[in-house]
Backbone bond lengths (Angstrom), bond angles and torsions (degrees), N, CA, C in turn:
res aa  C-N    CA-C-N  psi(-1)  N-CA   C-N-CA  omega(-1)  CA-C   N-CA-C  phi
1 M - - - 1.439 - - 1.535 109.97 -
2 S 1.256 118.50 136.62 1.467 122.89 -176.48 1.494 109.15 -71.84
3 E 1.329 119.81 156.76 1.480 124.18 177.95 1.485 110.58 -59.13
4 S 1.340 117.73 -35.28 1.445 117.82 -174.92 1.516 113.40 -77.91
5 S 1.335 115.47 -20.35 1.501 119.29 -176.04 1.538 113.58 -99.10
6 R 1.318 115.60 -16.08 1.476 116.91 -175.68 1.541 108.41 -74.96
7 T 1.336 113.45 152.23 1.440 121.65 179.87 1.491 112.43 -79.60
8 L 1.289 121.07 122.00 1.444 121.87 -177.21 1.562 107.34 -82.84
9 P 1.318 113.52 148.11 1.503 118.23 -176.59 1.494 111.99 -67.05
10 T 1.348 116.50 152.65 1.504 120.98 169.54 1.435 109.29 -81.41
11 V 1.372 114.74 128.76 1.486 121.65 -172.05 1.547 107.69 -113.48
12 A 1.296 116.97 128.09 1.479 124.50 165.69 1.488 109.30 -97.27
13 V 1.320 113.89 119.14 1.436 120.53 179.23 1.540 108.70 -95.06
14 L 1.346 116.81 115.73 1.490 120.77 -176.96 1.549 105.25 -88.30
15 M 1.369 116.28 130.45 1.434 119.28 179.10 1.580 108.85 -146.94
16 G 1.285 113.84 175.82 1.466 119.89 177.20 1.475 111.91 75.11
17 G 1.388 116.52 -105.33 1.438 120.21 -178.30 1.471 113.26 72.81
18 P 1.367 115.85 -179.23 1.508 120.72 -171.14 1.549 114.95 -95.70
19 S 1.307 118.86 5.38 1.462 120.13 -171.19 1.569 109.37 -79.01
20 A 1.340 113.34 171.31 1.456 121.50 175.29 1.571 113.74 -62.41
21 E 1.330 114.87 -16.03 1.412 121.97 -176.69 1.561 113.17 -104.46
22 R 1.351 114.00 23.05 1.444 118.69 -175.99 1.564 115.66 -53.47
23 E 1.320 114.09 -47.69 1.469 120.95 -177.00 1.538 112.51 -62.46
24 V 1.272 114.33 -40.75 1.475 119.43 175.47 1.568 110.63 -61.98
25 S 1.384 112.28 -45.36 1.452 118.04 -178.24 1.595 110.27 -63.60
26 L 1.267 117.54 -36.57 1.502 119.26 178.19 1.461 108.84 -65.89
27 S 1.331 118.21 -40.22 1.493 119.68 175.89 1.549 113.29 -62.22
28 S 1.332 114.52 -48.27 1.417 119.95 178.03 1.559 110.96 -58.31
29 G 1.321 116.06 -46.39 1.410 120.70 -177.11 1.561 113.28 -63.22
30 R 1.329 116.41 -41.35 1.473 119.28 179.46 1.520 108.60 -64.23
31 E 1.345 115.49 -42.95 1.501 117.21 -177.85 1.506 112.78 -65.41
32 C 1.383 116.08 -38.86 1.433 120.18 -178.33 1.543 109.58 -70.45
33 A 1.304 117.09 -42.20 1.441 123.00 176.85 1.541 111.38 -55.47
34 A 1.307 115.04 -52.51 1.508 120.77 177.65 1.522 111.11 -57.25
35 A 1.322 116.85 -43.95 1.467 120.90 179.35 1.478 112.30 -61.05
36 L 1.374 116.39 -44.97 1.433 120.91 -176.06 1.524 109.10 -68.34
37 R 1.347 118.32 -39.26 1.465 118.86 174.45 1.569 112.00 -59.68
38 G 1.288 114.05 -36.85 1.494 120.88 176.77 1.495 110.87 -63.06
39 E 1.330 118.01 -26.89 1.465 121.36 179.67 1.515 111.15 -92.38
40 G 1.305 119.21 4.15 1.465 123.28 174.68 1.549 114.94 96.92
41 Y 1.269 121.94 6.26 1.427 123.75 -179.67 1.525 110.71 -82.94
42 Q 1.330 115.22 147.32 1.435 121.78 166.70 1.504 108.15 -78.81
43 V 1.310 118.20 126.30 1.453 121.09 -167.54 1.551 107.57 -126.58
44 I 1.355 116.54 135.07 1.454 123.58 175.76 1.519 104.48 -119.28
45 E 1.304 120.41 126.62 1.473 122.00 176.21 1.503 109.48 -96.43
46 L 1.317 116.32 126.77 1.458 123.24 -179.86 1.481 110.56 -119.59
47 D 1.325 118.27 121.27 1.454 122.69 170.17 1.512 106.17 -84.84
48 A 1.339 117.57 108.43 1.509 122.17 -168.08 1.522 108.76 -70.51
49 G 1.371 114.89 112.27 1.439 122.22 176.01 1.494 113.15 -112.60
50 P 1.292 120.26 -172.90 1.473 123.00 178.77 1.490 114.41 -61.40
51 D 1.349 116.81 -20.05 1.475 122.27 178.44 1.507 111.18 -97.95
52 L 1.326 116.85 28.51 1.497 119.50 -171.83 1.568 111.57 -58.10
53 C 1.288 116.54 -35.53 1.469 119.46 179.34 1.520 109.71 -61.13
54 A 1.275 118.72 -44.53 1.459 124.61 176.60 1.522 111.98 -66.81
55 Q 1.337 116.75 -38.04 1.493 121.31 176.67 1.548 107.57 -62.20
56 L 1.320 118.83 -41.97 1.471 119.80 -176.46 1.553 110.30 -73.88
57 E 1.323 114.41 -35.04 1.480 117.68 178.69 1.499 109.70 -62.50
58 A 1.350 118.58 -43.21 1.427 124.98 178.85 1.478 113.74 -66.32
59 A 1.356 118.91 -39.01 1.391 124.07 -179.28 1.548 113.83 -76.12
60 A 1.316 115.60 -32.87 1.469 122.14 -179.67 1.452 115.87 47.63
61 P 1.334 116.06 54.93 1.508 118.77 -176.92 1.561 112.15 -77.04
62 D 1.291 116.84 159.41 1.446 122.34 173.26 1.538 110.64 -76.52
63 V 1.369 114.73 -37.10 1.436 125.69 -174.17 1.540 108.86 -142.96
64 V 1.346 113.06 145.22 1.441 119.91 169.31 1.533 112.64 -107.59
65 F 1.270 114.47 125.23 1.497 119.86 172.87 1.556 106.22 -94.86
66 N 1.336 117.35 112.49 1.364 121.11 -176.82 1.537 112.51 -87.35
67 A 1.342 112.65 105.23 1.488 119.72 176.86 1.475 111.80 -107.92
68 L 1.277 118.15 21.09 1.477 124.04 176.50 1.571 109.17 -77.76
69 H 1.330 116.98 146.22 1.440 122.31 175.49 1.518 107.82 -125.75
70 G 1.272 115.93 154.61 1.488 123.65 174.29 1.523 110.57 77.27
71 R 1.398 113.63 -161.49 1.437 120.51 -171.96 1.601 110.63 -61.19
72 W 1.261 113.62 151.90 1.473 122.39 -179.42 1.521 113.12 75.49
73 G 1.350 116.98 -35.52 1.469 120.95 -176.94 1.517 115.02 -93.29
74 E 1.430 114.31 -29.90 1.471 114.51 -177.08 1.539 108.78 -132.07
75 D 1.356 118.31 23.10 1.461 118.35 -178.32 1.530 111.35 -116.41
76 G 1.321 117.51 15.72 1.470 124.35 176.98 1.476 114.59 100.95
77 C 1.410 118.68 -11.55 1.455 121.62 -173.73 1.565 108.79 -68.39
78 V 1.339 114.42 -57.64 1.488 115.81 -175.39 1.505 110.08 -70.46
79 Q 1.349 116.73 -29.23 1.509 119.65 172.90 1.524 110.58 -59.16
80 G 1.288 119.84 -40.81 1.430 121.12 179.63 1.536 112.36 -67.82
81 L 1.330 114.69 -38.34 1.513 117.50 174.90 1.513 111.74 -61.36
82 L 1.340 116.50 -44.42 1.475 121.38 179.37 1.508 112.27 -65.13
83 E 1.383 117.23 -37.92 1.488 118.30 171.49 1.486 110.35 -62.12
84 W 1.320 119.43 -44.78 1.459 120.75 -176.89 1.544 110.14 -62.05
85 M 1.332 117.20 -36.09 1.441 121.02 -178.85 1.527 111.90 -87.51
86 R 1.316 116.60 -3.29 1.465 122.79 -179.94 1.556 113.39 56.55
87 I 1.291 115.63 43.76 1.432 122.94 173.89 1.529 109.66 -104.55
88 P 1.295 119.88 117.95 1.501 123.03 177.89 1.510 108.32 -58.16
89 Y 1.364 114.70 141.05 1.503 121.92 -172.85 1.478 109.84 -140.01
90 T 1.319 115.75 159.93 1.494 119.63 178.20 1.517 111.89 -88.55
91 H 1.274 113.07 174.95 1.485 122.01 174.82 1.581 110.79 66.48
92 S 1.314 114.09 -163.68 1.470 118.20 -171.81 1.571 111.91 -80.23
93 G 1.346 113.40 164.32 1.438 121.40 -177.79 1.500 114.66 -85.69
94 V 1.305 117.72 -166.86 1.476 122.76 -172.46 1.487 112.04 -60.67
95 L 1.319 117.49 -56.11 1.477 120.97 -173.23 1.548 111.93 -65.80
96 A 1.325 114.74 -49.27 1.515 119.21 -177.18 1.558 108.43 -61.30
97 S 1.338 117.43 -40.24 1.448 119.27 -178.31 1.544 108.68 -66.63
98 A 1.321 119.58 -42.34 1.481 121.83 -176.11 1.497 108.28 -67.41
99 L 1.370 116.70 -43.63 1.484 117.75 -178.78 1.528 112.36 -64.07
100 A 1.292 115.28 -45.39 1.460 117.46 -176.04 1.520 111.89 -65.64
101 M 1.368 116.18 -34.92 1.476 119.18 -177.86 1.525 111.12 -73.14
102 D 1.285 119.21 -26.21 1.426 125.17 177.34 1.558 107.63 -85.88
103 K 1.362 118.27 96.63 1.405 119.74 -169.82 1.510 115.61 -61.46
104 Q 1.346 116.30 -36.04 1.466 121.83 -178.58 1.526 109.98 -70.64
105 R 1.302 117.86 -42.90 1.438 116.85 178.23 1.477 114.09 -70.53
106 S 1.336 119.68 -36.48 1.426 119.86 177.24 1.515 110.29 -67.75
107 K 1.286 119.41 -32.66 1.496 120.12 175.69 1.513 110.57 -66.36
108 S 1.350 117.70 -37.66 1.495 120.72 177.75 1.490 108.46 -61.83
109 L 1.362 117.39 -41.71 1.452 122.29 -177.74 1.535 108.15 -63.72
110 F 1.413 115.51 -47.57 1.412 119.08 -179.80 1.519 112.26 -56.70
111 R 1.313 115.47 -47.26 1.475 119.31 176.71 1.486 113.17 -55.07
112 S 1.390 115.83 -40.64 1.449 116.70 -175.85 1.525 115.50 -69.06
113 V 1.398 116.28 -16.29 1.445 120.71 178.23 1.556 110.08 -109.71
114 G 1.291 116.72 14.39 1.484 123.06 172.13 1.500 114.42 80.50
115 L 1.339 118.15 21.27 1.465 120.25 177.06 1.578 106.72 -89.02
116 P 1.320 116.51 147.32 1.488 122.23 -172.05 1.557 109.24 -86.66
117 V 1.375 115.30 123.39 1.434 121.72 175.57 1.572 105.62 -138.58
118 V 1.348 115.09 160.31 1.455 119.17 178.48 1.562 111.06 -85.43
119 A 1.324 116.38 165.46 1.424 119.57 177.24 1.498 111.66 -68.99
120 S 1.323 117.36 144.60 1.449 122.81 -179.13 1.479 111.80 -157.70
121 E 1.355 117.85 152.92 1.424 124.99 177.45 1.542 109.95 -140.38
122 I 1.337 113.63 159.45 1.477 119.19 173.49 1.544 106.54 -97.96
123 F 1.402 115.90 133.32 1.441 122.50 176.58 1.528 108.79 -133.82
124 T 1.334 114.38 159.05 1.477 116.51 169.39 1.484 109.14 -75.75
125 R 1.325 114.44 158.97 1.439 117.77 -179.71 1.485 113.17 -65.30
126 S 1.367 116.44 -33.66 1.494 121.04 174.49 1.447 114.48 -60.98
127 E 1.338 115.61 -38.47 1.477 120.75 175.52 1.510 110.61 -63.03
128 V 1.330 117.45 -45.40 1.405 122.83 -175.40 1.566 111.49 -67.16
129 E 1.329 115.97 -33.61 1.481 120.23 -179.96 1.489 111.90 -84.09
130 A 1.345 119.90 -15.15 1.502 120.91 -178.24 1.461 113.55 -81.54
131 S 1.324 117.48 -37.79 1.437 123.26 179.50 1.527 112.29 -163.74
132 H 1.349 116.33 167.76 1.453 117.33 175.97 1.516 110.59 -63.13
133 V 1.306 118.07 122.70 1.454 120.31 -178.10 1.528 110.92 -89.06
134 M 1.357 115.79 -13.18 1.473 120.20 168.26 1.517 106.80 -150.38
135 A 1.288 116.76 165.85 1.491 120.72 -174.61 1.562 105.92 -69.97
136 P 1.361 117.29 129.10 1.461 120.94 172.75 1.488 111.23 -59.59
137 P 1.370 117.69 152.53 1.391 127.40 2.37 1.544 113.65 -82.05
138 Y 1.310 117.31 146.40 1.443 119.87 176.47 1.577 107.38 -150.53
139 V 1.354 112.40 172.15 1.429 120.50 -174.79 1.601 105.63 -123.53
140 V 1.350 114.40 138.52 1.443 120.00 172.35 1.521 107.73 -116.02
141 K 1.306 115.05 131.28 1.435 120.16 179.35 1.496 112.46 -151.41
142 P 1.379 117.63 153.78 1.447 118.06 172.26 1.540 109.55 -56.10
143 N 1.302 113.94 149.10 1.500 116.79 179.88 1.536 111.57 -80.27
144 N 1.335 116.06 -19.58 1.481 116.67 -175.50 1.534 112.53 -137.89
145 E 1.316 117.38 43.71 1.424 121.35 166.00 1.501 107.28 -130.38
146 G 1.348 117.50 165.03 1.428 123.25 -178.56 1.536 111.29 -124.62
147 S 1.348 111.46 -166.93 1.503 120.31 173.87 1.529 114.91 56.79
148 S 1.388 115.81 33.40 1.463 119.35 177.90 1.545 114.26 57.14
149 V 1.362 116.06 24.02 1.452 119.48 173.20 1.534 110.69 -72.95
150 G 1.304 117.41 123.83 1.470 119.20 178.22 1.480 117.90 65.79
151 I 1.317 117.60 43.19 1.432 122.58 175.54 1.487 113.60 -102.37
152 Y 1.312 113.67 128.21 1.476 119.13 178.62 1.517 111.25 -117.38
153 L 1.344 115.89 123.13 1.458 121.05 175.66 1.565 107.92 -97.95
154 V 1.347 113.83 117.95 1.476 118.19 -178.53 1.502 105.21 -99.02
155 H 1.304 119.01 111.02 1.490 125.75 -176.10 1.444 115.84 -67.43
156 E 1.255 121.34 158.28 1.439 124.28 -176.43 1.520 113.02 -61.04
157 A 1.315 115.25 -32.29 1.453 120.21 -179.82 1.580 114.82 -85.56
158 A 1.351 117.37 1.82 1.425 121.29 -174.22 1.562 108.86 -66.93
159 N 1.344 113.40 123.15 1.442 119.13 179.18 1.555 113.04 -81.91
160 A 1.316 116.69 -32.18 1.401 123.41 -177.58 1.558 112.14 -114.14
161 P 1.288 118.95 152.22 1.470 121.91 176.45 1.538 108.85 -69.69
162 P 1.318 118.17 164.06 1.483 119.93 -177.39 1.506 111.91 -74.43
163 K 1.302 116.20 150.36 1.468 123.99 168.53 1.503 107.32 -98.32
164 L 1.343 116.43 115.05 1.469 122.53 -175.20 1.509 113.45 -85.16
165 S 1.266 116.71 146.69 1.462 118.98 179.27 1.553 111.97 -69.30
166 D 1.289 116.81 158.35 1.439 121.11 -174.54 1.508 113.58 -62.91
167 D 1.403 116.66 -24.22 1.440 116.85 -176.38 1.545 112.04 -86.55
168 M 1.342 117.97 0.66 1.441 118.94 174.36 1.555 112.00 -69.44
169 P 1.253 117.50 147.52 1.498 118.97 -177.33 1.554 111.84 -70.32
170 D 1.327 117.37 169.54 1.466 121.93 -179.72 1.591 110.35 -68.86
171 Q 1.312 116.16 -30.31 1.444 119.24 177.79 1.541 107.02 -115.70
172 V 1.320 115.49 140.57 1.537 123.55 -178.63 1.462 109.05 -135.43
173 M 1.319 115.73 157.72 1.423 120.54 174.14 1.499 109.29 -98.89
174 V 1.301 118.25 135.91 1.469 124.10 175.40 1.496 107.01 -117.95
175 E 1.343 113.38 125.11 1.513 119.66 179.16 1.459 115.55 -129.88
176 T 1.313 117.89 150.68 1.452 121.58 176.30 1.497 108.62 -58.29
177 Y 1.316 115.44 136.32 1.489 121.08 178.95 1.552 107.55 -68.98
178 A 1.274 114.93 132.08 1.493 122.41 176.16 1.542 109.12 -104.42
179 P 1.304 118.75 108.69 1.484 121.33 178.50 1.503 109.38 -72.30
180 G 1.342 111.85 164.03 1.493 117.56 169.75 1.428 114.02 119.65
181 R 1.404 116.89 -167.75 1.413 121.45 -177.20 1.529 111.03 -81.92
182 E 1.357 112.02 152.91 1.473 121.31 -177.18 1.585 107.05 -97.37
183 L 1.287 117.03 113.99 1.434 123.68 -178.13 1.498 111.00 -120.44
184 T 1.308 116.88 155.11 1.514 119.49 176.14 1.500 108.67 -149.58
185 A 1.357 113.30 149.63 1.476 120.20 177.89 1.550 107.43 -135.72
186 T 1.355 116.64 138.87 1.405 122.62 178.73 1.524 110.10 -102.54
187 V 1.325 116.19 139.65 1.471 121.73 172.26 1.531 106.31 -108.83
188 M 1.272 117.51 131.39 1.444 125.86 178.35 1.528 107.62 -126.26
189 G 1.368 115.03 107.81 1.454 120.48 -174.85 1.522 111.17 65.87
190 D 1.342 118.14 -112.46 1.432 118.79 -175.50 1.557 109.89 -112.58
191 K 1.280 116.15 19.47 1.514 120.07 -175.90 1.528 112.34 -132.33
192 A 1.350 115.12 131.12 1.441 119.07 169.00 1.514 107.72 -81.38
193 L 1.327 118.45 129.54 1.418 121.74 -168.70 1.571 112.96 -80.56
194 T 1.340 116.12 -69.86 1.473 117.97 -178.29 1.531 105.44 -162.17
195 V 1.333 117.71 -175.95 1.415 123.46 -176.55 1.531 109.92 -118.78
196 T 1.303 119.56 136.00 1.445 125.92 176.23 1.508 107.99 -112.60
197 D 1.354 116.90 133.70 1.462 126.06 171.27 1.496 105.25 -94.38
198 I 1.381 116.97 121.60 1.453 122.03 -178.65 1.553 109.53 -99.52
199 L 1.252 117.50 116.21 1.468 121.92 -176.55 1.552 107.89 -108.56
200 T 1.341 117.01 127.95 1.437 123.37 174.79 1.495 108.18 -135.79
201 D 1.308 113.11 168.18 1.530 118.54 177.61 1.509 110.36 -78.07
202 G 1.312 117.87 -21.34 1.420 122.55 -175.56 1.496 112.58 -151.39
203 W 1.311 119.44 -139.46 1.463 125.31 178.86 1.494 110.24 -64.26
204 Y 1.291 119.13 134.20 1.481 122.70 175.20 1.499 110.40 -76.64
205 D 1.368 115.36 80.38 1.475 120.51 -170.77 1.491 108.63 -101.07
206 Y 1.336 114.47 -168.86 1.452 121.59 -175.22 1.554 111.62 -57.52
207 D 1.315 115.53 -45.15 1.507 118.59 -178.24 1.521 111.32 -69.91
208 A 1.325 117.45 -33.74 1.402 118.44 178.47 1.533 112.66 -68.66
209 K 1.305 114.27 -28.63 1.508 117.10 178.00 1.501 112.28 -76.55
210 Y 1.387 116.22 -37.13 1.461 118.69 -167.09 1.505 117.53 -115.75
211 Q 1.334 117.02 -7.34 1.499 118.34 176.82 1.491 111.15 -96.87
212 P 1.366 117.01 131.97 1.504 116.70 178.26 1.525 109.35 -54.06
213 G 1.324 111.90 133.89 1.446 118.47 -177.29 1.504 118.74 78.36
214 G 1.356 112.03 3.15 1.521 119.21 177.46 1.505 114.12 -68.40
215 S 1.318 114.97 -29.17 1.519 121.59 174.49 1.472 109.82 -149.80
216 R 1.351 114.39 161.51 1.450 120.51 177.12 1.534 109.21 -114.20
217 H 1.299 117.77 132.22 1.464 122.83 -177.28 1.497 112.33 -103.83
218 V 1.337 116.01 117.32 1.510 119.22 174.83 1.454 107.63 -96.45
219 L 1.358 115.58 115.79 1.481 125.18 -172.77 1.507 114.34 -133.31
220 P 1.313 121.60 116.93 1.446 125.80 -5.94 1.520 115.70 -70.71
221 A 1.305 119.03 154.29 1.499 120.87 -178.92 1.501 109.37 -61.22
222 D 1.309 116.07 141.22 1.421 123.59 174.35 1.568 108.62 -85.84
223 L 1.354 112.24 89.95 1.499 120.36 -175.32 1.508 109.28 -130.99
224 P 1.350 115.19 157.83 1.449 117.90 168.16 1.537 109.15 -57.50
225 Q 1.327 115.37 142.44 1.459 119.51 -176.02 1.479 115.75 -55.81
226 E 1.364 117.79 -32.51 1.424 122.88 176.42 1.530 111.71 -61.57
227 I 1.328 116.70 -49.26 1.480 123.40 178.96 1.536 110.80 -62.96
228 F 1.322 116.59 -45.60 1.446 120.14 177.63 1.486 112.63 -56.35
229 D 1.361 113.97 -49.79 1.500 116.97 -178.97 1.551 111.28 -66.14
230 L 1.268 117.17 -32.38 1.507 123.70 179.89 1.543 107.04 -63.49
231 C 1.298 117.11 -44.78 1.491 120.88 179.20 1.493 111.44 -59.80
232 L 1.362 117.78 -44.92 1.435 120.05 177.82 1.566 110.54 -64.18
233 E 1.307 115.65 -42.79 1.443 118.15 -179.37 1.495 113.64 -63.94
234 Y 1.406 115.42 -48.02 1.452 118.99 177.18 1.441 114.21 -61.62
235 A 1.319 120.40 -37.56 1.446 124.21 -179.00 1.514 111.34 -65.22
236 K 1.340 117.81 -41.31 1.476 122.84 176.05 1.534 110.83 -69.08
237 R 1.306 116.53 -41.85 1.444 119.14 178.28 1.556 113.64 -64.78
238 A 1.348 116.00 -38.50 1.444 121.95 175.40 1.511 110.62 -64.61
239 H 1.328 116.78 -46.98 1.492 123.57 178.23 1.550 109.57 -54.89
240 D 1.324 116.88 -46.87 1.422 124.03 -178.38 1.516 113.55 -70.26
241 A 1.294 116.47 -40.99 1.462 122.39 -179.34 1.539 109.16 -63.69
242 L 1.273 119.49 -40.27 1.466 123.11 179.43 1.512 110.74 -76.03
243 G 1.310 117.92 -23.29 1.472 120.15 -174.82 1.484 112.35 87.54
244 C 1.402 120.07 25.03 1.406 122.00 -178.34 1.517 113.99 -63.59
245 R 1.334 115.27 158.22 1.445 123.00 173.51 1.480 110.10 -132.71
246 G 1.367 119.32 161.26 1.420 123.71 -179.63 1.504 113.47 66.54
247 V 1.291 117.40 -120.99 1.437 124.19 -178.20 1.560 110.11 -111.23
248 S 1.336 115.18 135.28 1.469 120.80 170.46 1.541 106.92 -140.27
249 R 1.316 114.18 163.97 1.466 119.92 -179.63 1.495 108.89 -136.33
250 T 1.340 117.34 129.59 1.501 120.45 -179.65 1.497 108.65 -111.08
251 D 1.342 118.42 133.19 1.416 124.43 -176.15 1.544 108.49 -106.54
252 F 1.399 114.77 144.32 1.447 122.06 -172.28 1.528 108.86 -130.14
253 R 1.321 116.27 161.81 1.455 124.63 159.28 1.539 104.71 -122.47
254 W 1.344 114.32 140.78 1.496 120.81 175.01 1.487 111.05 -130.07
255 D 1.282 114.52 114.64 1.477 123.22 173.97 1.530 106.41 -86.80
256 E 1.366 116.10 101.70 1.444 121.71 -176.43 1.581 114.19 -53.76
257 S 1.348 115.09 -33.63 1.463 119.13 -173.91 1.513 111.33 -67.19
258 R 1.409 118.36 -16.73 1.471 120.46 -176.74 1.548 111.53 -109.87
259 G 1.331 120.01 6.75 1.376 119.89 175.56 1.505 113.07 65.78
260 A 1.358 118.67 -141.19 1.435 122.37 -179.86 1.488 111.13 -64.50
261 E 1.329 118.71 -26.34 1.494 119.86 179.56 1.498 112.86 -71.68
262 G 1.359 116.11 -16.68 1.412 119.89 -179.75 1.509 115.38 -90.14
263 L 1.351 118.47 5.27 1.438 122.99 176.35 1.445 113.51 -91.75
264 I 1.293 121.18 118.56 1.493 124.38 179.93 1.517 111.10 -131.53
265 I 1.358 115.07 148.77 1.439 122.69 176.02 1.538 108.62 -83.25
266 L 1.350 114.67 131.00 1.454 118.87 173.15 1.497 109.55 -89.18
267 E 1.333 118.73 -49.84 1.463 120.41 -178.44 1.510 108.18 -171.87
268 T 1.343 115.37 162.88 1.462 121.84 173.67 1.540 105.85 -114.97
269 N 1.323 115.48 132.42 1.497 123.45 -178.93 1.494 107.98 -107.53
270 T 1.351 117.81 117.54 1.430 123.27 -177.97 1.536 111.38 -84.24
271 Q 1.390 118.09 -11.22 1.475 121.08 177.55 1.536 107.73 -130.64
272 P 1.336 117.13 67.03 1.436 119.88 -179.29 1.531 110.41 -57.77
273 G 1.347 114.26 147.84 1.449 122.19 -177.56 1.564 109.33 -59.53
274 M 1.341 113.57 143.13 1.482 121.07 178.75 1.488 107.53 -124.39
275 T 1.334 116.42 57.17 1.467 123.56 -178.93 1.495 108.52 -112.86
276 P 1.360 118.71 173.97 1.479 119.37 178.73 1.495 115.00 -60.96
277 T 1.349 116.92 -26.38 1.484 117.28 177.79 1.576 115.29 -102.24
278 S 1.347 113.40 17.80 1.404 117.73 -173.10 1.570 113.96 -81.27
279 L 1.280 113.63 154.46 1.491 120.22 -171.21 1.453 113.95 -81.44
280 A 1.374 117.97 -42.55 1.477 118.51 -174.53 1.588 111.21 -66.29
281 P 1.351 118.67 -42.52 1.464 117.37 178.33 1.562 112.53 -63.27
282 E 1.367 115.30 -34.95 1.459 117.18 177.55 1.532 109.69 -64.70
283 Q 1.317 119.91 -38.10 1.429 121.76 178.53 1.497 113.80 -66.90
284 A 1.354 117.29 -38.72 1.446 121.43 173.13 1.532 111.48 -62.96
285 E 1.356 114.71 -43.87 1.495 118.26 179.96 1.514 108.57 -58.86
286 H 1.305 119.28 -34.84 1.450 121.71 -179.82 1.468 111.79 -61.95
287 F 1.311 118.57 -25.20 1.433 123.85 174.37 1.518 116.61 -94.23
288 G 1.351 115.01 9.49 1.450 120.93 178.77 1.502 112.38 85.14
289 I 1.297 120.48 12.49 1.466 124.65 -179.90 1.540 107.03 -97.01
290 T 1.338 117.11 111.20 1.508 116.92 -177.50 1.557 107.83 -71.84
291 F 1.335 113.40 167.17 1.468 118.87 177.16 1.483 111.62 -56.94
292 G 1.337 118.02 -42.79 1.442 120.75 179.24 1.524 111.53 -63.27
293 Q 1.298 116.11 -44.15 1.481 119.39 177.55 1.512 112.07 -61.06
294 L 1.306 114.87 -40.13 1.531 120.03 178.59 1.491 109.14 -58.55
295 C 1.357 117.50 -48.92 1.442 121.74 -175.99 1.502 109.62 -66.28
296 A 1.391 116.05 -39.98 1.493 119.80 179.04 1.544 108.65 -64.02
297 W 1.316 119.53 -43.20 1.434 122.73 179.23 1.557 111.10 -56.63
298 M 1.332 116.03 -41.14 1.454 123.88 -178.51 1.523 110.24 -65.31
299 V 1.372 118.12 -40.93 1.416 123.01 176.31 1.590 110.69 -64.59
300 E 1.321 114.91 -44.07 1.415 118.36 -179.95 1.539 113.15 -66.87
301 D 1.334 115.89 -25.87 1.433 122.23 179.96 1.567 111.35 -83.19
302 A 1.303 115.49 -10.75 1.500 119.92 -172.74 1.538 111.17 -62.64
303 S 1.339 114.98 148.91 1.432 121.35 176.43 1.466 111.64 -165.52
304 C 1.366 117.36 172.76 1.482 119.74 166.86 1.549 107.22 -96.99
305 G 1.284 116.07 178.58 1.534 117.43 178.79 1.491 112.05 63.54
306 R 1.307 118.81 37.59 1.477 122.83 -175.58 1.495 111.42 -88.86
């Protein structure tokens, strides 16, 4: 059967959900749904609620495009539901999703395969607020959220420990601050695409990631070839070590003064943003892959048993 005459699968795009990244997920989901319709797919948009199983049973899709971000959507939970229901889905499977979302465990895995990460520990929020748990500068973040939600940078000159917001979890990860340039590399299937240098006026926070004009992306990054190649190598090795599938994105910091020794992995994201300002679609576009083609590739790559 020719490509033009075959029947394309019906795709349910999961978006929204209950995590702290709900709004970003809704934006990602709408963009992906529109792109897939543009590629000829029948698309059903589902705002993932507590009755998600019933929603999926009613929709009866051939494939799920997972555009959820944050807890429940990219930590293995919804992946487990989709495996149980035997609905093919995009992105990584249960174990890779859970490992990548748990920053401390993914760092331990990266260390075990020789990938560079900074020192970090898990503390209770009361410990973090009582006194400096490590010498400043350091960073405090939830261990299992993404998109720079709830990140505190404690500067070298800080006299007092940070006061954390009420919505921070009881246990947080504290890591040594890694200075330098913010770099990222996307893996699509079995290939690391390219490297983006992310330029902001300050901390690369939630607004810098998702607000138009919040950051400037230099693509491909203007880096020494050794550093550029190391980013691609490390991103692919991180993707493989976690057992990722489909598309992932690995974020780095690079301290130019230390050369190759100054390049460290911050984290790997198994559900990279798919919004107009997102990094992974920009990198695909650099290789001549349109946003619609990227979404279609992800649908065709979908499966169970990931």
